[in-house]
C-alpha positions in Angstrom: 14.6 -88.5 -71.1 14.4 -90.1 -67.7 14.2 -93.8 -68.2 14.9 -95.0 -64.6 11.8 -95.0 -62.4 12.4 -91.8 -60.3 10.2 -90.4 -57.5 10.8 -86.9 -56.1 9.4 -86.1 -52.7 8.9 -82.3 -52.4 8.6 -80.2 -49.3 8.1 -76.5 -48.9 11.8 -75.7 -49.8 11.2 -77.0 -53.3 8.7 -74.2 -54.0 10.6 -71.4 -52.2 12.7 -70.5 -55.4 9.4 -69.7 -57.1 8.1 -67.3 -54.5 6.2 -69.5 -52.1 6.9 -69.6 -48.4 8.2 -72.1 -45.9 5.8 -73.4 -43.3 6.9 -70.6 -41.0 6.7 -68.1 -43.8 3.1 -69.1 -44.5 2.3 -68.7 -40.8 3.7 -65.2 -40.9 1.7 -64.3 -43.9 -1.6 -65.5 -42.5 -1.1 -63.9 -39.1 -0.5 -60.5 -40.6 -3.8 -59.6 -42.1 -4.7 -56.6 -39.9 -3.4 -54.1 -42.4 0.2 -54.6 -41.5 2.7 -56.3 -43.8 5.8 -58.3 -43.4 8.9 -58.0 -45.6 8.5 -61.2 -47.6 11.0 -61.0 -50.4 10.8 -64.2 -52.6 13.8 -65.2 -54.8 14.0 -63.8 -58.2 14.7 -60.1 -57.6 11.0 -59.4 -57.1 10.5 -57.2 -54.0 7.3 -58.1 -52.3 5.7 -56.9 -49.1 3.1 -59.5 -48.4 0.4 -60.5 -46.0 -3.2 -61.6 -46.3 -5.6 -58.8 -47.4 -6.9 -56.7 -44.5 -9.7 -58.2 -42.6 -12.1 -55.6 -43.9 -11.4 -56.9 -47.4 -11.9 -60.5 -46.3 -15.2 -59.7 -44.8 -16.4 -58.2 -48.1 -15.9 -61.6 -49.6 -17.7 -63.7 -47.0 -15.2 -64.2 -44.2 -16.6 -63.9 -40.6 -14.6 -61.2 -38.9 -15.0 -62.3 -35.3 -14.3 -65.9 -36.0 -11.3 -65.1 -38.2 -9.8 -62.8 -35.6 -10.2 -65.5 -33.0 -8.6 -68.0 -35.3 -5.6 -65.7 -35.9 -5.1 -65.1 -32.2 -5.1 -68.8 -31.3 -3.0 -69.7 -34.3 -0.3 -67.2 -33.5 -0.2 -68.3 -29.9 -0.2 -72.0 -30.7 3.5 -71.9 -31.8 3.0 -74.5 -34.6 2.5 -74.3 -38.3 -0.9 -73.5 -39.7 -1.1 -77.1 -41.1 -0.5 -78.6 -37.6 -2.9 -76.1 -36.0 -5.7 -77.0 -38.3 -5.1 -80.7 -37.8 -5.3 -80.3 -34.0 -8.3 -77.9 -34.2 -10.0 -79.2 -37.4 -13.5 -79.4 -36.0 -13.5 -75.7 -35.3 -11.2 -74.2 -37.9 -10.9 -76.7 -40.8 -12.7 -74.6 -43.4 -11.4 -71.2 -42.2 -7.8 -72.4 -42.0 -8.0 -73.8 -45.6 -9.5 -70.6 -46.8 -6.6 -68.6 -45.2 -4.0 -70.9 -46.9 -5.7 -70.6 -50.3 -6.0 -66.8 -50.1 -2.3 -66.5 -49.1 -0.9 -68.8 -51.8 -3.1 -67.8 -54.7 -1.7 -64.3 -54.3 1.8 -65.6 -54.6 1.3 -67.4 -58.0 3.4 -65.4 -60.4 4.6 -66.6 -63.8 7.5 -64.2 -63.8 9.1 -66.2 -61.1 8.7 -69.4 -63.1 9.9 -68.2 -66.4 12.2 -65.3 -65.6 15.1 -64.8 -68.0 17.7 -64.6 -65.3 16.9 -68.2 -64.2 19.2 -69.8 -66.7 20.4 -73.4 -66.4 24.1 -73.6 -65.5 26.2 -75.3 -68.2 29.6 -75.3 -66.5 31.1 -74.9 -63.1 32.4 -71.5 -64.1 29.0 -70.2 -65.0 27.5 -68.5 -61.9 24.7 -66.6 -63.7 21.9 -69.0 -62.8 19.2 -68.3 -60.3 18.7 -71.8 -58.9 15.8 -72.8 -61.1 15.7 -76.5 -60.5 12.5 -76.8 -62.6 14.5 -75.7 -65.7 17.2 -78.2 -64.8 14.6 -81.0 -64.5 13.0 -79.9 -67.8 16.4 -80.1 -69.6 16.8 -83.7 -68.5 13.2 -84.6 -69.5 13.7 -83.5 -73.1 17.3 -84.5 -73.9 19.0 -85.6 -76.1 16.4 -83.7 -78.1 12.8 -82.6 -77.6 10.1 -85.1 -78.7 6.5 -84.4 -78.0 5.5 -87.9 -78.9 7.9 -89.4 -76.4 7.6 -86.9 -73.6 5.1 -89.0 -71.6 7.7 -91.8 -71.6 9.7 -90.0 -68.9 9.6 -92.3 -65.9 9.4 -89.6 -63.2 6.7 -88.9 -60.6 6.3 -86.4 -57.8 5.0 -86.7 -54.3 4.5 -83.2 -52.9 3.5 -81.9 -49.5 2.9 -78.4 -51.1 -0.4 -76.9 -52.1 1.0 -74.7 -54.9 0.6 -75.7 -58.6 3.9 -74.2 -59.8 5.5 -77.4 -61.0 2.5 -78.6 -63.1 2.0 -75.2 -64.5 5.7 -74.9 -65.4 5.7 -78.3 -67.2 2.5 -77.6 -69.1 3.6 -74.2 -70.3 7.1 -75.5 -71.3 5.6 -78.5 -73.1 3.0 -76.4 -74.9 5.3 -73.7 -76.2 8.0 -76.2 -77.1 5.6 -78.3 -79.1 3.0 -75.8 -80.4 0.4 -78.4 -79.6 -3.1 -77.7 -78.2 -4.0 -77.6 -74.5 -5.8 -80.9 -74.9 -2.8 -82.6 -76.5 -0.4 -81.4 -73.9 -2.8 -82.4 -71.1 -3.0 -85.9 -72.4 0.8 -86.2 -72.2 1.1 -84.7 -68.7 -1.7 -86.8 -67.3 0.7 -89.7 -67.5 3.2 -88.0 -65.2 2.0 -88.3 -61.6 2.1 -85.3 -59.4 0.5 -86.3 -56.1 -0.4 -83.6 -53.7 -0.7 -85.6 -50.5 -2.5 -82.8 -48.6 -4.4 -81.5 -51.6 -3.6 -78.4 -53.7 -5.0 -75.0 -54.7 -7.1 -76.8 -57.2 -6.8 -78.2 -60.7 -5.6 -76.0 -63.5 -7.9 -75.4 -66.5 -6.0 -78.0 -68.6 -6.6 -80.5 -65.8 -10.3 -79.8 -65.4 -12.2 -77.7 -68.1 -15.2 -77.0 -65.9 -13.7 -76.5 -62.5 -10.1 -75.5 -63.3 -8.6 -72.4 -61.6 -6.2 -70.5 -63.8 -2.7 -69.9 -62.5 -2.3 -66.4 -61.1 -6.1 -66.0 -60.5 -7.5 -63.1 -58.4 -7.9 -64.5 -54.9 -11.4 -63.2 -54.3 -12.6 -64.9 -57.5 -10.9 -68.2 -56.8 -10.5 -68.9 -53.1 -13.9 -70.5 -52.6 -13.2 -73.1 -55.3 -9.6 -73.4 -54.3 -9.7 -74.1 -50.6 -12.0 -77.1 -51.1 -9.1 -78.9 -52.8 -6.9 -78.6 -49.7 -7.1 -82.0 -47.9 -5.4 -81.7 -44.6 -5.4 -84.6 -42.1 -7.8 -84.7 -39.2 -6.8 -85.8 -35.7 -7.8 -89.4 -36.3 -4.6 -89.7 -38.4 -6.2 -91.9 -41.1 -4.4 -91.6 -44.4 -6.2 -90.3 -47.5 -6.2 -91.7 -51.0 -3.3 -89.4 -52.0 -1.0 -91.2 -49.6 -2.1 -94.5 -50.9 -1.1 -93.5 -54.4 2.2 -92.1 -53.0 2.9 -95.5 -51.4 2.4 -97.3 -54.7 4.8 -94.9 -56.5 7.5 -95.4 -53.7 7.2 -99.2 -54.0 7.9 -99.0 -57.7 10.8 -96.5 -57.5 14.3 -97.3 -58.5 15.6 -94.1 -56.9 14.0 -91.4 -54.7 15.1 -87.8 -54.2 13.7 -85.9 -51.2 13.9 -82.2 -51.9 13.3 -79.2 -49.7 11.6 -81.4 -47.1 11.7 -80.5 -43.4 11.4 -84.2 -42.2 8.5 -83.5 -39.8 8.2 -86.8 -37.9 4.5 -87.1 -38.7 4.9 -86.5 -42.4 7.9 -88.8 -42.5 5.9 -91.6 -40.8 3.0 -91.1 -43.2 5.3 -91.8 -46.2 5.9 -95.3 -44.7 9.3 -95.6 -46.3 10.0 -98.7 -44.2 7.1 -100.6 -45.9 7.6 -99.4 -49.4 11.3 -98.8 -50.0 13.6 -101.8 -50.0 16.8 -100.6 -51.5 19.6 -98.0 -50.9 18.0 -95.5 -53.3 17.1 -92.5 -51.1 19.0 -89.2 -51.5 18.0 -85.9 -49.9 18.7 -82.2 -49.5 19.0 -81.1 -45.9 19.7 -77.4 -46.3 18.9 -75.3 -43.3 18.2 -78.2 -40.9 19.7 -78.0 -37.4 22.4 -80.5 -36.3 20.0 -82.2 -33.9 17.5 -82.6 -36.7 20.1 -84.4 -38.9 20.9 -86.7 -36.0 17.2 -87.4 -35.5 16.7 -88.1 -39.2 19.6 -90.5 -39.3 18.3 -92.4 -36.3 14.8 -92.7 -37.7 16.2 -94.0 -41.0 18.3 -96.6 -39.3 15.4 -97.7 -37.1 13.0 -98.2 -40.1 15.7 -100.1 -42.0 16.3 -97.4 -44.7 20.0 -96.6 -45.4 21.2 -93.2 -44.2 20.3 -90.5 -46.7 23.0 -88.5 -48.5 22.9 -84.8 -48.7 24.4 -81.5 -47.6 23.1 -78.8 -45.2 24.7 -76.2 -47.4 23.4 -77.4 -50.8 20.3 -75.9 -52.4 18.1 -78.1 -54.7 19.5 -76.8 -58.0 23.1 -77.4 -56.9 22.2 -80.8 -55.4 20.7 -81.9 -58.7 23.5 -80.4 -60.8 26.4 -81.7 -58.7 25.2 -85.0 -57.3 22.3 -86.4 -59.5 22.3 -88.2 -62.8 18.8 -88.0 -64.3 18.6 -90.5 -67.1 
Protein backbone atom coordinates (compact mmCIF):
# COMPACT_ATOMS: atom_id res chain seq x y z
CA UNK A 1 0.00 0.00 0.00
CA UNK A 2 1.15 3.55 -0.72
CA UNK A 3 0.91 5.45 2.56
CA UNK A 4 2.84 8.59 1.68
CA UNK A 5 0.85 11.23 -0.24
CA UNK A 6 2.11 10.72 -3.80
CA UNK A 7 1.17 12.59 -6.97
CA UNK A 8 2.15 11.34 -10.42
CA UNK A 9 2.08 13.88 -13.26
CA UNK A 10 1.68 12.05 -16.57
CA UNK A 11 2.58 13.20 -20.05
CA UNK A 12 2.16 11.41 -23.36
CA UNK A 13 5.18 9.21 -22.71
CA UNK A 14 3.33 7.54 -19.86
CA UNK A 15 0.74 6.10 -22.27
CA UNK A 16 3.11 5.16 -25.11
CA UNK A 17 3.80 1.67 -23.65
CA UNK A 18 0.07 0.96 -24.02
CA UNK A 19 -0.18 1.86 -27.70
CA UNK A 20 -0.97 5.57 -27.58
CA UNK A 21 1.09 8.14 -29.49
CA UNK A 22 3.28 11.04 -28.50
CA UNK A 23 2.08 14.52 -29.41
CA UNK A 24 3.92 14.28 -32.71
CA UNK A 25 2.57 10.76 -33.29
CA UNK A 26 -0.99 12.02 -32.81
CA UNK A 27 -0.35 14.76 -35.36
CA UNK A 28 0.86 12.16 -37.85
CA UNK A 29 -2.19 9.99 -37.30
CA UNK A 30 -4.65 12.85 -37.75
CA UNK A 31 -2.96 14.25 -40.83
CA UNK A 32 -2.98 10.90 -42.67
CA UNK A 33 -6.67 10.32 -43.24
CA UNK A 34 -6.69 10.52 -47.02
CA UNK A 35 -6.57 6.76 -47.39
CA UNK A 36 -2.82 6.56 -46.75
CA UNK A 37 -1.41 5.01 -43.61
CA UNK A 38 1.68 5.52 -41.53
CA UNK A 39 3.73 2.78 -39.99
CA UNK A 40 2.70 3.28 -36.38
CA UNK A 41 3.93 0.30 -34.39
CA UNK A 42 2.98 0.63 -30.72
CA UNK A 43 4.90 -1.34 -28.07
CA UNK A 44 3.75 -4.84 -27.25
CA UNK A 45 4.58 -6.75 -30.43
CA UNK A 46 1.35 -5.61 -32.07
CA UNK A 47 2.03 -4.45 -35.61
CA UNK A 48 -0.30 -1.62 -36.50
CA UNK A 49 -0.58 0.58 -39.54
CA UNK A 50 -2.68 3.41 -38.33
CA UNK A 51 -4.27 6.63 -39.48
CA UNK A 52 -7.68 8.18 -39.17
CA UNK A 53 -10.35 6.53 -41.33
CA UNK A 54 -10.47 7.84 -44.91
CA UNK A 55 -12.38 11.09 -45.30
CA UNK A 56 -15.13 9.25 -47.15
CA UNK A 57 -15.82 7.22 -43.99
CA UNK A 58 -15.72 10.33 -41.82
CA UNK A 59 -18.27 12.04 -44.07
CA UNK A 60 -20.64 9.08 -43.62
CA UNK A 61 -20.63 9.80 -39.90
CA UNK A 62 -21.27 13.52 -40.03
CA UNK A 63 -17.87 15.17 -40.69
CA UNK A 64 -17.91 18.07 -43.18
CA UNK A 65 -15.42 17.08 -45.88
CA UNK A 66 -14.41 20.52 -47.15
CA UNK A 67 -13.94 21.94 -43.66
CA UNK A 68 -12.02 18.88 -42.51
CA UNK A 69 -9.66 18.98 -45.48
CA UNK A 70 -9.01 22.66 -44.82
CA UNK A 71 -8.36 21.84 -41.16
CA UNK A 72 -5.86 19.11 -42.09
CA UNK A 73 -3.98 21.32 -44.53
CA UNK A 74 -3.63 24.17 -42.05
CA UNK A 75 -2.80 21.83 -39.16
CA UNK A 76 -0.02 20.11 -41.09
CA UNK A 77 1.50 23.42 -42.17
CA UNK A 78 1.26 24.95 -38.70
CA UNK A 79 4.24 22.86 -37.49
CA UNK A 80 2.80 22.55 -33.97
CA UNK A 81 0.95 19.82 -32.12
CA UNK A 82 -2.76 19.39 -32.70
CA UNK A 83 -3.42 20.58 -29.13
CA UNK A 84 -1.50 23.81 -29.68
CA UNK A 85 -3.10 24.36 -33.06
CA UNK A 86 -6.62 24.03 -31.64
CA UNK A 87 -5.74 26.37 -28.80
CA UNK A 88 -4.57 29.00 -31.30
CA UNK A 89 -7.46 28.44 -33.74
CA UNK A 90 -10.15 27.37 -31.32
CA UNK A 91 -12.88 29.65 -32.59
CA UNK A 92 -12.76 27.95 -35.98
CA UNK A 93 -11.63 24.41 -35.24
CA UNK A 94 -12.42 23.65 -31.60
CA UNK A 95 -15.09 21.01 -32.25
CA UNK A 96 -13.51 19.57 -35.38
CA UNK A 97 -10.10 19.23 -33.75
CA UNK A 98 -11.52 17.49 -30.69
CA UNK A 99 -13.45 15.13 -32.95
CA UNK A 100 -10.25 14.22 -34.77
CA UNK A 101 -8.47 13.53 -31.48
CA UNK A 102 -11.33 11.38 -30.20
CA UNK A 103 -11.57 9.32 -33.39
CA UNK A 104 -7.81 8.74 -33.47
CA UNK A 105 -7.45 7.68 -29.84
CA UNK A 106 -10.65 5.63 -29.53
CA UNK A 107 -9.28 3.42 -32.30
CA UNK A 108 -6.11 2.81 -30.28
CA UNK A 109 -7.83 1.53 -27.14
CA UNK A 110 -6.81 -2.11 -26.92
CA UNK A 111 -7.01 -4.30 -23.83
CA UNK A 112 -4.35 -6.64 -25.18
CA UNK A 113 -1.75 -3.94 -24.72
CA UNK A 114 -2.82 -3.39 -21.10
CA UNK A 115 -2.99 -7.00 -19.96
CA UNK A 116 -0.67 -8.86 -22.35
CA UNK A 117 1.07 -11.83 -20.74
CA UNK A 118 4.55 -10.79 -21.84
CA UNK A 119 4.32 -7.58 -19.77
CA UNK A 120 5.55 -9.20 -16.59
CA UNK A 121 6.85 -7.23 -13.65
CA UNK A 122 10.60 -7.68 -13.21
CA UNK A 123 11.51 -9.33 -9.92
CA UNK A 124 15.30 -9.14 -10.10
CA UNK A 125 18.02 -7.32 -11.99
CA UNK A 126 18.77 -10.48 -13.96
CA UNK A 127 15.19 -10.85 -15.21
CA UNK A 128 14.99 -9.06 -18.56
CA UNK A 129 11.72 -10.61 -19.72
CA UNK A 130 9.50 -7.66 -18.88
CA UNK A 131 7.89 -5.30 -21.38
CA UNK A 132 8.06 -2.08 -19.41
CA UNK A 133 4.55 -2.23 -17.95
CA UNK A 134 4.75 0.45 -15.31
CA UNK A 135 1.00 0.05 -14.66
CA UNK A 136 1.69 -3.47 -13.41
CA UNK A 137 4.57 -2.23 -11.29
CA UNK A 138 2.32 0.45 -9.77
CA UNK A 139 -0.42 -2.11 -9.12
CA UNK A 140 2.00 -4.41 -7.33
CA UNK A 141 2.89 -1.57 -4.95
CA UNK A 142 -0.73 -0.63 -4.34
CA UNK A 143 -1.66 -4.14 -3.16
CA UNK A 144 1.38 -5.22 -1.15
CA UNK A 145 2.12 -6.84 1.25
CA UNK A 146 -1.14 -8.61 0.33
CA UNK A 147 -4.25 -7.66 -1.60
CA UNK A 148 -7.09 -6.24 0.50
CA UNK A 149 -10.20 -4.96 -1.23
CA UNK A 150 -11.39 -3.24 1.95
CA UNK A 151 -8.15 -1.25 2.27
CA UNK A 152 -7.49 -0.56 -1.40
CA UNK A 153 -8.92 2.97 -1.30
CA UNK A 154 -6.48 3.83 1.49
CA UNK A 155 -3.69 4.11 -1.08
CA UNK A 156 -2.57 7.75 -0.93
CA UNK A 157 -1.83 8.20 -4.58
CA UNK A 158 -3.34 10.50 -7.18
CA UNK A 159 -2.66 11.29 -10.82
CA UNK A 160 -2.57 14.50 -12.82
CA UNK A 161 -2.57 13.57 -16.48
CA UNK A 162 -2.21 15.64 -19.64
CA UNK A 163 -3.46 12.65 -21.66
CA UNK A 164 -6.94 12.00 -23.03
CA UNK A 165 -6.78 8.21 -22.97
CA UNK A 166 -8.45 6.22 -20.18
CA UNK A 167 -5.97 3.34 -20.06
CA UNK A 168 -4.86 3.92 -16.46
CA UNK A 169 -8.33 3.98 -14.92
CA UNK A 170 -9.44 1.04 -17.04
CA UNK A 171 -6.39 -0.96 -15.97
CA UNK A 172 -6.94 -0.22 -12.27
CA UNK A 173 -10.65 -1.04 -12.47
CA UNK A 174 -10.15 -4.35 -14.26
CA UNK A 175 -7.31 -5.39 -11.97
CA UNK A 176 -9.36 -4.51 -8.88
CA UNK A 177 -12.46 -6.25 -10.18
CA UNK A 178 -10.82 -9.54 -11.12
CA UNK A 179 -8.63 -9.66 -8.01
CA UNK A 180 -11.59 -9.13 -5.71
CA UNK A 181 -14.54 -10.71 -7.51
CA UNK A 182 -16.59 -7.68 -6.44
CA UNK A 183 -19.31 -5.99 -8.47
CA UNK A 184 -18.72 -3.04 -10.77
CA UNK A 185 -20.49 -0.80 -8.28
CA UNK A 186 -18.33 -1.94 -5.38
CA UNK A 187 -15.12 -1.45 -7.36
CA UNK A 188 -16.26 1.96 -8.60
CA UNK A 189 -16.82 3.09 -5.01
CA UNK A 190 -13.23 2.20 -4.17
CA UNK A 191 -11.66 3.79 -7.24
CA UNK A 192 -13.65 7.01 -6.90
CA UNK A 193 -11.45 7.80 -3.90
CA UNK A 194 -8.28 7.72 -6.01
CA UNK A 195 -8.07 10.94 -8.03
CA UNK A 196 -7.20 10.77 -11.72
CA UNK A 197 -7.40 14.34 -13.00
CA UNK A 198 -7.35 14.82 -16.77
CA UNK A 199 -6.43 18.49 -16.95
CA UNK A 200 -7.41 18.74 -20.63
CA UNK A 201 -10.31 16.34 -20.39
CA UNK A 202 -10.51 12.77 -21.62
CA UNK A 203 -12.21 10.48 -24.11
CA UNK A 204 -15.08 10.33 -21.67
CA UNK A 205 -16.14 8.42 -18.56
CA UNK A 206 -16.06 4.64 -18.53
CA UNK A 207 -19.34 2.82 -17.78
CA UNK A 208 -18.39 2.24 -14.14
CA UNK A 209 -17.82 5.98 -13.79
CA UNK A 210 -21.10 7.01 -15.40
CA UNK A 211 -23.84 4.42 -15.97
CA UNK A 212 -25.85 6.61 -18.35
CA UNK A 213 -23.15 8.32 -20.39
CA UNK A 214 -20.20 5.98 -19.96
CA UNK A 215 -18.23 4.97 -23.06
CA UNK A 216 -16.87 1.40 -22.95
CA UNK A 217 -13.15 0.91 -23.41
CA UNK A 218 -12.36 -0.22 -26.94
CA UNK A 219 -15.61 1.19 -28.38
CA UNK A 220 -16.17 1.51 -32.11
CA UNK A 221 -15.16 5.06 -33.00
CA UNK A 222 -18.20 5.80 -35.15
CA UNK A 223 -20.51 4.83 -32.30
CA UNK A 224 -18.65 6.74 -29.59
CA UNK A 225 -16.85 9.78 -31.00
CA UNK A 226 -19.79 12.20 -30.71
CA UNK A 227 -20.10 11.53 -26.99
CA UNK A 228 -16.36 11.21 -26.54
CA UNK A 229 -15.02 14.45 -28.00
CA UNK A 230 -17.29 16.61 -25.85
CA UNK A 231 -15.22 15.51 -22.84
CA UNK A 232 -11.98 16.90 -24.28
CA UNK A 233 -11.45 20.27 -22.61
CA UNK A 234 -8.61 22.05 -24.39
CA UNK A 235 -7.64 25.56 -23.40
CA UNK A 236 -8.69 28.59 -25.39
CA UNK A 237 -6.46 31.50 -26.29
CA UNK A 238 -7.48 33.50 -23.19
CA UNK A 239 -5.33 31.08 -21.14
CA UNK A 240 -7.82 30.90 -18.24
CA UNK A 241 -7.40 27.70 -16.24
CA UNK A 242 -10.25 25.20 -16.00
CA UNK A 243 -11.55 23.42 -12.90
CA UNK A 244 -9.31 20.43 -13.61
CA UNK A 245 -6.22 22.53 -13.04
CA UNK A 246 -7.67 23.92 -9.82
CA UNK A 247 -8.06 20.37 -8.52
CA UNK A 248 -4.55 19.52 -9.70
CA UNK A 249 -3.16 22.45 -7.72
CA UNK A 250 -4.87 21.21 -4.55
CA UNK A 251 -3.34 17.76 -5.00
CA UNK A 252 0.13 19.23 -5.56
CA UNK A 253 -0.16 21.37 -2.44
CA UNK A 254 -0.89 18.27 -0.34
CA UNK A 255 1.78 16.04 -1.91
CA UNK A 256 4.69 14.62 0.03
CA UNK A 257 6.40 13.52 -3.19
CA UNK A 258 5.79 14.13 -6.88
CA UNK A 259 6.86 12.00 -9.86
CA UNK A 260 6.70 13.54 -13.35
CA UNK A 261 6.52 10.71 -15.88
CA UNK A 262 6.69 10.85 -19.67
CA UNK A 263 6.20 14.62 -19.64
CA UNK A 264 7.61 16.81 -22.41
CA UNK A 265 7.91 19.92 -20.20
CA UNK A 266 6.12 22.18 -22.63
CA UNK A 267 6.58 25.67 -21.11
CA UNK A 268 2.85 26.44 -21.16
CA UNK A 269 1.86 23.17 -19.52
CA UNK A 270 4.63 23.58 -16.97
CA UNK A 271 3.48 27.09 -16.13
CA UNK A 272 -0.12 25.93 -15.72
CA UNK A 273 0.90 23.44 -13.07
CA UNK A 274 2.07 26.42 -10.95
CA UNK A 275 4.63 24.30 -9.12
CA UNK A 276 6.18 27.41 -7.62
CA UNK A 277 2.94 28.23 -5.81
CA UNK A 278 1.96 24.77 -4.67
CA UNK A 279 5.16 22.80 -4.08
CA UNK A 280 7.36 23.89 -1.20
CA UNK A 281 9.75 20.98 -0.66
CA UNK A 282 12.44 19.01 -2.48
CA UNK A 283 10.01 16.30 -3.53
CA UNK A 284 9.98 16.38 -7.35
CA UNK A 285 11.49 13.59 -9.44
CA UNK A 286 11.10 13.09 -13.17
CA UNK A 287 11.85 11.00 -16.20
CA UNK A 288 13.47 12.97 -19.00
CA UNK A 289 13.84 10.26 -21.62
CA UNK A 290 14.20 11.54 -25.16
CA UNK A 291 14.55 15.23 -24.27
CA UNK A 292 17.23 17.19 -26.06
CA UNK A 293 20.18 18.60 -24.13
CA UNK A 294 18.96 22.20 -24.53
CA UNK A 295 15.54 21.14 -23.20
CA UNK A 296 17.19 19.76 -20.08
CA UNK A 297 19.06 23.01 -19.57
CA UNK A 298 15.84 24.99 -20.05
CA UNK A 299 13.99 22.82 -17.55
CA UNK A 300 16.70 23.20 -14.92
CA UNK A 301 16.72 26.97 -15.40
CA UNK A 302 12.94 27.16 -15.09
CA UNK A 303 12.96 25.06 -11.94
CA UNK A 304 15.64 27.23 -10.36
CA UNK A 305 13.80 30.43 -11.24
CA UNK A 306 10.54 29.27 -9.69
CA UNK A 307 12.27 28.06 -6.56
CA UNK A 308 11.77 24.33 -7.07
CA UNK A 309 14.91 22.17 -6.66
CA UNK A 310 16.37 20.66 -9.81
CA UNK A 311 14.55 17.50 -10.79
CA UNK A 312 16.31 14.16 -10.80
CA UNK A 313 16.08 11.75 -13.70
CA UNK A 314 17.81 10.20 -16.68
CA UNK A 315 17.51 10.81 -20.42
CA UNK A 316 18.02 7.09 -21.01
CA UNK A 317 15.61 5.68 -18.42
CA UNK A 318 12.07 4.63 -19.36
CA UNK A 319 9.26 4.94 -16.83
CA UNK A 320 9.28 1.30 -15.75
CA UNK A 321 13.03 1.30 -15.16
CA UNK A 322 12.85 4.66 -13.39
CA UNK A 323 10.23 3.42 -10.94
CA UNK A 324 11.94 0.07 -10.50
CA UNK A 325 15.44 1.42 -9.94
CA UNK A 326 14.90 4.81 -8.29
CA UNK A 327 11.49 4.96 -6.59
CA UNK A 328 10.23 3.52 -3.32
CA UNK A 329 6.43 3.49 -3.36
CA UNK A 330 5.30 2.89 0.20
